[in-house]
C-alpha positions in Angstrom: 102.9 116.9 -112.1 105.8 118.1 -110.1 108.4 119.9 -112.3 111.4 119.4 -110.0 114.2 117.6 -111.8 116.8 115.7 -109.7 119.5 114.0 -111.7 119.6 110.2 -111.7 122.4 108.5 -109.8 124.4 105.7 -111.5 122.5 103.1 -109.6 119.1 104.6 -110.7 120.2 104.6 -114.3 121.1 100.9 -114.0 117.9 100.1 -112.1 115.6 101.7 -114.7 117.7 100.7 -117.8 114.9 98.6 -119.3 112.6 101.6 -119.1 115.1 104.0 -120.4 115.9 101.9 -123.4 112.2 102.1 -124.5 111.9 104.9 -127.0 108.4 105.7 -125.7 109.8 106.4 -122.2 113.5 107.1 -122.4 115.3 109.3 -119.8 112.6 112.0 -120.1 109.8 109.6 -119.2 111.7 108.1 -116.4 112.3 111.6 -115.0 108.6 112.2 -115.1 108.1 109.0 -113.1 110.7 110.2 -110.5 109.0 113.6 -110.2 105.4 112.2 -109.9 103.4 112.0 -106.7 100.9 109.2 -106.5 98.5 108.4 -103.7 97.2 104.8 -103.3 94.0 104.3 -101.3 94.2 101.0 -99.6 97.2 98.7 -99.0 95.1 95.5 -99.6 94.4 93.3 -102.5 94.5 95.9 -105.2 96.8 98.3 -103.5 99.5 95.6 -103.0 100.5 95.0 -106.7 99.9 98.7 -107.6 102.3 99.8 -104.9 104.9 97.1 -105.8 105.0 98.0 -109.5 104.8 101.8 -109.0 107.7 101.6 -106.6 109.7 99.3 -109.0 108.9 101.7 -111.9 110.5 104.5 -110.0 107.5 106.7 -109.1 109.4 109.1 -106.8 106.7 109.9 -104.2 104.2 107.3 -103.1 101.5 107.9 -100.5 99.7 105.0 -98.8 96.3 105.4 -97.1 94.9 102.6 -94.9 93.8 102.4 -91.3 93.7 98.6 -91.0 96.2 96.1 -89.6 97.6 93.0 -91.3 95.8 89.8 -90.5 96.5 86.2 -91.5 93.5 86.1 -93.9 94.9 89.0 -95.8 98.0 87.1 -97.0 96.2 85.0 -99.6 96.0 88.0 -101.9 97.7 91.1 -100.3 101.2 90.3 -101.4 102.8 93.5 -100.2 102.6 92.0 -96.6 104.3 89.0 -95.1 103.6 86.5 -92.3 105.8 88.4 -89.9 103.8 91.6 -90.7 100.7 90.3 -88.9 99.5 92.8 -86.4 101.3 95.7 -88.0 99.6 98.7 -89.6 99.2 98.0 -93.3 100.8 101.3 -94.2 103.9 100.5 -92.2 104.1 97.0 -93.6 103.6 98.1 -97.2 106.1 100.9 -96.8 108.8 98.5 -95.5 108.3 96.1 -98.4 108.4 98.7 -101.2 111.4 100.4 -99.6 113.2 97.1 -99.9 112.2 97.0 -103.5 113.3 100.6 -104.3 115.2 102.7 -101.7 115.4 105.6 -104.0 111.7 106.7 -103.6 109.9 108.6 -100.9 107.0 106.9 -99.1 104.4 108.7 -97.0 102.3 106.6 -94.6 98.8 108.0 -94.0 97.5 105.6 -91.3 93.9 106.9 -91.2 90.5 106.4 -92.6 89.6 108.7 -95.5 86.8 111.0 -94.5 85.1 114.2 -96.0 87.1 116.2 -93.4 90.6 115.0 -94.4 90.3 114.1 -98.1 90.9 117.5 -99.6 94.1 118.2 -97.7 95.4 114.7 -98.4 94.6 114.7 -102.2 96.1 118.2 -102.7 99.6 116.9 -102.1 99.4 114.4 -105.0 99.1 114.3 -108.8 97.3 111.0 -109.3 95.0 109.0 -107.1 94.8 105.2 -107.2 91.6 103.8 -105.6 92.0 100.3 -104.2 89.4 100.6 -101.5 87.0 97.8 -100.7 83.7 99.7 -99.9 81.3 101.9 -101.8 81.3 104.8 -99.5 85.1 105.3 -99.9 84.9 104.9 -103.7 82.3 107.6 -104.1 84.2 109.9 -101.7 87.4 109.4 -103.6 85.8 109.9 -107.0 83.8 113.0 -106.0 86.8 114.7 -104.5 89.3 113.7 -107.2 87.0 115.3 -109.7 86.6 118.4 -107.6 90.3 118.8 -107.1 91.1 117.9 -110.7 93.2 114.9 -109.9 93.4 111.9 -112.3 91.8 108.8 -110.7 92.6 105.2 -111.5 89.9 103.1 -109.9 89.3 99.3 -109.8 86.9 97.0 -108.1 86.7 93.2 -107.8 84.8 90.3 -106.2 84.9 86.5 -106.4 86.4 85.9 -109.9 85.9 89.1 -111.8 86.7 92.8 -111.7 86.8 96.1 -113.5 89.0 99.1 -114.0 88.7 102.7 -115.4 90.5 106.0 -115.5 88.7 109.3 -114.7 89.4 112.9 -115.6 86.0 114.5 -115.7 87.5 118.0 -115.6 88.9 117.5 -119.1 87.3 116.9 -122.6 88.0 114.3 -125.2 89.4 115.0 -128.7 86.0 116.1 -130.0 85.5 118.6 -127.2 83.0 116.4 -125.2 83.4 116.5 -121.4 84.9 113.2 -120.1 82.6 111.2 -117.8 82.5 111.2 -114.0 82.4 108.0 -111.8 78.7 108.8 -111.2 78.0 108.7 -115.0 79.0 105.0 -114.7 77.6 104.3 -111.3 75.1 107.0 -110.4 74.5 106.0 -106.8 75.9 103.4 -104.3 73.9 100.2 -104.2 71.7 99.6 -101.1 73.8 98.5 -98.1 74.1 94.7 -98.0 73.0 94.2 -101.6 76.6 93.4 -102.9 78.6 91.1 -100.5 82.1 92.1 -99.6 85.2 89.9 -100.3 85.0 88.7 -96.7 81.5 87.6 -97.3 81.7 86.2 -100.8 85.4 85.4 -101.2 87.9 86.4 -103.9 90.4 84.3 -105.8 93.9 85.4 -104.7 95.4 86.1 -108.1 92.6 88.3 -109.3 93.7 91.5 -107.5 97.2 90.9 -108.8 95.9 91.3 -112.3 93.7 94.3 -111.7 96.2 96.1 -109.4 99.0 95.6 -112.0 96.7 97.1 -114.6 96.1 100.1 -112.3 99.9 100.6 -112.1 100.1 100.4 -115.9 97.4 103.1 -116.3 99.3 105.3 -113.8 102.5 104.9 -115.7 100.7 105.8 -119.0 99.2 108.9 -117.4 102.6 110.1 -116.0 104.7 109.5 -119.1 102.0 110.4 -121.7 102.3 107.1 -123.6 99.5 105.0 -124.9 95.7 105.5 -124.5 94.5 105.6 -120.9 91.1 104.0 -120.1 89.3 107.3 -120.2 85.6 106.8 -120.9 86.2 103.0 -121.0 85.5 100.4 -118.4 87.7 97.3 -118.6 86.0 94.2 -117.5 87.9 91.0 -116.6 86.4 87.5 -116.1 89.1 85.2 -114.7 87.1 82.0 -115.2 86.8 82.5 -118.9 90.1 84.4 -119.2 88.2 87.1 -121.0 88.7 90.9 -121.2 86.0 93.2 -122.5 85.9 97.0 -122.8 82.7 99.0 -122.5 82.5 102.6 -123.5 80.6 105.1 -121.4 79.9 108.8 -121.7 78.9 111.9 -119.6 75.2 111.6 -118.8 72.9 114.4 -119.9 71.8 116.7 -117.1 68.2 115.5 -117.4 69.3 111.9 -116.7 71.3 112.8 -113.6 
């Protein structure tokens, strides 16, 4: 995390008063949020609520990666965009919205598609990566390079009526000295192309990404402030139709199994 320490203005103190009054966060925790640099991959269904709540929480430096433009069919679930945003770059649309929510934060728009050629330079400027992408190739690219660059990763996926979420720091060990798992310990290889339909093909209920993206924001806040127990080595599963949350533990796979 960045160690710079800029004092809060009076307006910021009032804005974050409900955080600061929490003993677990206080002024010191809010300062950590202000100093943090978080990169959100995708300004779509998952990225929308994550960006909104990270901005509102006072994360001082937010980066947004997306090469897409806002379309009418996005608006059923991508709540960081508006009807008058149709045709705009998603990065610009999202940045405008979160700036209206919190003018005290810095926003960087990366209007590009993440590739093996640009991912290292991009990730190097941030502390935490939030993956809200909607395709397997990007998820594996993000997970592999976040691990390589020792960046904490909060990743989620969804489809139709259910979704999942986990936190990854495979470059660290747990309290017993065991290496924490990698994304590929959970999902060793991408599924064959076409096996799992996209949201455009199978559909997705609009409120689902709001739940998962908000949970991503909560995990980021926990990582930054050091409160609670992040979802390390645990996969959170959510079934919206039964209103059921379940948590599955997973570990680093043995070399012979990889």
